[in-house]
C-alpha positions in Angstrom: -2.7 13.7 16.2 -2.4 14.0 12.4 -5.5 15.8 12.3 -3.9 18.5 14.7 -1.1 19.5 12.4 -3.4 20.9 9.6 -5.3 22.9 12.1 -2.3 24.0 13.6 -0.8 25.0 10.2 -4.4 26.9 9.5 -4.1 28.8 12.4 -0.5 29.7 11.8 -1.4 30.8 8.3 -4.3 32.8 9.3 -2.5 34.7 11.9 0.5 35.4 9.7 -1.6 36.9 7.2 -3.7 38.9 9.5 -0.4 40.3 10.9 1.0 41.1 7.4 -2.5 42.8 6.8 -2.3 44.9 10.1 1.1 45.9 9.3 0.3 47.1 5.6 -2.7 48.6 6.8 -0.7 50.6 9.5 1.9 51.7 7.2 -1.0 52.9 4.8 -2.5 55.0 7.8 0.9 56.5 8.7 1.5 57.4 4.9 -1.8 59.2 4.7 -1.4 61.0 7.9 2.3 62.0 6.9 1.1 63.2 3.2 -1.6 65.3 4.6 0.5 66.8 7.7 4.2 67.0 5.9 2.6 68.1 2.4 4.3 64.9 0.7 3.4 63.3 -2.2 4.5 60.6 -4.8 5.5 61.3 -8.1 6.1 58.6 -10.8 8.8 59.3 -13.6 7.7 58.3 -16.8 10.7 59.5 -19.0 14.1 59.1 -18.7 15.3 62.8 -18.4 16.8 62.6 -15.0 18.5 59.4 -15.7 20.8 57.6 -14.4 20.0 59.7 -10.9 16.1 58.9 -11.2 15.5 56.6 -13.9 12.3 56.1 -16.1 10.0 53.9 -13.8 11.0 55.5 -10.5 8.8 56.7 -7.8 10.0 59.8 -5.6 8.5 61.5 -2.6 8.2 65.1 -3.1 7.0 68.0 -0.8 5.8 71.2 -1.5 7.9 74.2 -0.6 8.3 78.0 -1.3 10.6 78.7 -4.4 12.6 80.5 -2.2 14.0 77.7 -0.2 15.0 76.0 -3.2 18.8 75.5 -4.3 20.8 75.0 -7.1 21.2 71.2 -7.3 17.8 70.4 -5.7 15.5 68.3 -8.1 12.1 70.2 -8.5 8.9 69.6 -10.1 7.2 72.7 -11.3 3.7 73.3 -13.5 4.6 74.5 -16.9 2.1 77.5 -18.2 -0.6 75.6 -20.6 0.4 71.9 -19.7 -1.5 70.0 -17.3 1.6 67.5 -16.2 4.7 69.2 -14.4 8.1 68.8 -15.2 10.8 67.6 -12.9 14.2 68.5 -13.5 17.4 69.4 -11.5 17.5 73.1 -10.6 20.5 74.7 -12.6 19.9 78.6 -11.9 17.5 80.5 -9.5 16.8 84.5 -10.2 14.7 86.6 -8.2 11.1 87.1 -10.1 11.0 91.0 -10.0 7.3 90.8 -10.7 5.8 88.2 -8.2 6.5 88.9 -4.6 8.2 85.5 -3.0 8.5 84.4 -6.7 11.7 83.0 -8.5 12.6 82.0 -12.1 14.1 78.6 -12.1 16.5 77.1 -14.8 16.1 73.3 -15.1 18.0 70.8 -16.6 17.1 67.0 -17.0 20.6 64.8 -15.8 20.3 63.2 -19.2 19.7 66.1 -21.2 23.1 67.9 -22.5 21.4 71.7 -22.5 19.0 73.0 -19.9 15.3 73.5 -20.6 14.5 75.8 -23.3 12.3 77.7 -21.3 12.2 79.1 -17.7 9.8 78.5 -15.0 8.3 81.3 -13.0 7.1 79.9 -9.8 6.3 80.7 -6.1 6.3 77.3 -5.0 7.6 74.0 -6.0 7.6 70.2 -5.0 11.0 69.5 -4.1 12.3 65.6 -4.5 13.3 64.5 -1.2 14.2 60.6 -1.9 13.4 58.4 -5.0 13.7 54.8 -5.7 14.1 52.8 -9.2 11.2 50.5 -10.1 8.7 51.4 -7.6 6.7 53.8 -9.8 6.4 51.2 -12.4 4.8 48.7 -9.6 2.4 51.5 -8.4 1.2 52.4 -11.8 0.7 48.7 -12.3 -1.3 48.3 -9.0 -4.0 50.9 -10.4 -5.1 48.5 -13.4 -8.5 47.1 -12.7 -7.5 43.7 -12.9 -4.8 44.3 -10.0 -7.7 45.9 -7.8 -10.3 43.4 -8.4 -7.7 40.6 -7.4 -6.5 42.5 -4.2 -10.2 43.3 -3.5 -11.0 39.3 -4.0 -7.9 38.8 -1.8 -8.9 40.7 1.0 -12.3 39.2 0.9 -11.0 35.7 1.4 -9.0 36.8 4.2 -11.7 38.4 6.0 -14.2 35.5 5.4 -11.5 32.7 6.3 -10.7 35.1 9.4 -14.0 35.3 10.9 -15.4 31.5 9.4 -16.4 29.5 12.3 -14.0 26.9 13.1 -14.7 23.2 14.1 -13.4 22.5 17.3 -12.1 18.9 17.8 -12.6 17.2 21.5 -9.6 17.4 23.2 -8.2 14.2 24.2 -6.7 15.6 27.6 -9.0 18.4 29.0 -7.8 20.6 31.5 -9.8 19.0 34.3 -8.4 15.4 33.3 -4.7 16.7 33.2 -5.3 18.3 36.5 -7.0 14.9 38.1 -4.0 13.1 36.6 -1.4 15.1 38.1 -3.0 15.0 41.5 -2.6 11.2 41.6 
């Protein structure tokens, strides 16, 4: 009887880990499909210019929309001319861009900044922040570290090996034939 307990624990642990892996896999598939079909992306905030509403280390889900759909008060991510990284601040003013069809000129301001940005941003589209979560961005950045990726790869390898490794079965002291035979008497 004592030898049955570790096997039962082993099986339950394996099933639990497989279930968790399946759930994470399903979430990943849904996230990938949503990102392509809904044009969503994740943005990590590295500075505190949007604090306290979006602190440094937060992650935000953004969606690319036509610039004409932006409203004052929205948090938008736009590219600056000549700079590879976007800037993500709150929209404080919107003006129609007379030189570009469908274009607008945005005035942005970080929530932590006392004044609006010194430049305006002529855009035809922008990434609007839909929601954000503090601390998640830091975790996402750390998950991209090589040692974390190696560890996750090893963990998945161990889980798959453990799952498909042949299990030695012990003889059942009460096989179904004997149980049925005993019940007939």
